[in-house]
C-alpha positions as CSV (number, residue, x, y, z in Angstrom):
1,M,0.0,0.0,0.0
2,V,2.8,2.4,0.9
3,R,4.6,1.7,-2.4
4,S,1.4,2.4,-4.4
5,Y,0.9,5.7,-2.6
6,V,4.5,6.7,-3.4
7,V,4.2,5.9,-7.1
8,T,0.8,7.7,-7.2
9,T,2.4,10.9,-5.9
10,A,4.8,10.9,-8.9
11,F,2.1,12.7,-11.0
12,I,2.0,15.5,-8.5
13,S,5.8,15.8,-8.3
14,F,6.1,15.7,-12.1
15,R,3.8,18.7,-12.5
16,L,5.6,20.7,-9.8
17,F,9.1,20.0,-11.1
18,N,8.1,20.4,-14.8
19,D,6.2,23.6,-14.4
20,Y,7.6,25.4,-11.3
21,G,10.8,23.7,-10.3
22,P,14.4,24.7,-11.0
23,T,14.3,22.2,-13.9
24,S,11.5,24.0,-15.7
25,H,13.8,26.0,-18.0
26,I,16.1,23.2,-19.1
27,L,15.9,22.5,-22.9
28,P,15.0,20.5,-24.9
29,A,11.6,20.0,-23.3
30,Y,11.2,16.4,-24.4
31,D,14.4,15.2,-22.8
32,R,13.6,17.2,-19.6
33,S,10.2,15.6,-19.4
34,V,11.5,12.1,-19.8
35,T,14.1,12.6,-17.2
36,I,11.7,14.2,-14.7
37,I,9.2,11.4,-15.3
38,W,11.7,8.7,-14.4
39,A,13.1,10.6,-11.5
40,C,9.7,11.4,-10.0
41,W,8.8,7.7,-9.4
42,T,12.2,6.0,-9.1
43,I,13.9,8.2,-6.5
44,P,10.9,8.2,-4.0
45,L,10.3,4.5,-4.6
46,L,13.9,3.7,-3.9
47,A,13.9,5.8,-0.7
48,T,10.7,4.2,0.4
49,E,12.0,0.7,-0.2
50,V,15.1,1.4,1.8
51,I,13.1,2.7,4.7
52,L,10.7,-0.2,4.7
53,Q,13.4,-2.7,4.6
54,L,15.3,-1.0,7.5
55,L,12.1,-1.0,9.5
56,R,11.5,-4.7,8.7
57,M,15.1,-5.6,9.7
58,R,14.6,-3.8,13.0
59,K,11.4,-5.7,13.9
60,L,12.9,-9.2,13.3
61,P,13.7,-10.9,16.5
62,R,17.4,-11.7,17.0
63,R,18.2,-15.3,17.5
64,C,20.2,-16.3,20.5
65,D,23.0,-18.8,20.0
66,E,21.5,-22.2,20.3
67,E,23.3,-25.0,22.0
68,I,24.5,-27.7,19.6
69,I,24.1,-31.1,21.0
């Protein structure tokens, strides 16, 4: 669910970066759009995945050394 939400917000970020961000004046416009589209969903998704995996690793119980008989 979290990953879906992050990918859905890519549309909002794209509009902000393409129209109002510091990248709005980079030419050619087609190359700028393609780069921003990829960046708007890959970077947040990568960051979210790292955070989710770190939280998951924290919740796993640590095993105590078991005696070998």
